[in-house]
N, C-alpha and C positions, 0 to 999 in steps of 0.2 A: 505493498500500500505505499502511495506517495502521498503528499500535500505541499500546497504552496502556500506560504506564510505572506503577509500583508505588512506593512508598516504602519506606522502611526498615522499617515495620509490616507490610509486605506488602498495607496498601491500595492501592487502585485510585487513582492519580494521573488526575485528570479530563482534564490536558493530552493531547491526541490528537496526534500528528504524523504529516503527511503525507510520506513518503520517495519521493524524496530532498529534503533540506533543508539550510539553513545551520545549524547547531548549534554554540554556543560550547562548547568543554572549559575548564575551568579546573582548574589545579592549585596548591597552595600549598605552601611549604617554606622551609628555610632559605635565606638568601640566600648562595650558594656560587656561585664561577665557574661550576660545571657545571650546575646546577638548572635552568637554562633550555633549555640544548642536549640533557639529557637527557630532559625533557617532550616536546619537539617533534620528538625520535628516536623516542620511543613513538607519539606521535600519528600519525607519518608511514607508521610502519608498518601503520598500520589505514587510516590517509585518506592514501594518498601524493600527492595532487594538492593539497597546503596551497599557497595563493599566496602571495607576499613580503608581502603587508598582512595576512596571517591573524593574526599573532602579536601580543600586546602583553604587555608584560610592567610590573610596578608594584611596587617596593619596599613593603615598611609603612612605617610614621611613622618607627620608629628606625632602620630599613634592615636590621632581624634577617631579617626574612622576605621572601619576594617572591611573588607571584602573576604566573601564566603563564596567559594566555587565549589559546587558540588555535579559531578559527572553520573549522570544518571542512564539507564536503558529506557529510552523514551519507546513507547509502543504505539501511541497517537497522537494527531496535533491536538484534540480535545482532550487528553492528558497534561499536555505541556499548558494549553488556556487555561485548564482550571488551576494546575499548579502557579503560574504568574498571576492568574487574579487573586488567589489566597495571599501570596507573597507579598504582592504591591499593596493588598488592603491592609498590610500593619503597618501602624505608625511609625515603628521602629526602620523599616525599610527605605532607605531615600531613593532606591533605584533598583532594578530589577532588568538584567539582560537574559 
C-alpha cells in the first residue's frame, strides 16, 4: 500500500511511502524531565513495537529545549496522521515532524 502526503497548504508532497516502512517521528519541546517519556508514551500507543534503539534525544545548544526522535514501523498513513494529531495536541510539544 502506498500513500501520498500533503503539506500544510494542502499541496501534494511528492514523497510516496510504501507501507509498512521505518519512519522517524520527531518532536521538540522544553527540556523537562518528563518530555521524552511523554513523547515515547504517545508514540507507543500508536506503534506498540518500538525497539530499544529506536529512541534518540538531543538537547538544544543552550539546553532549554530537547528533540526526541522515535523511529517506528509505520503501517499506514492514518496511523501516522493519528500519531501526529495526538502529539501536536500536547501543550508541551512545540512542533512535530
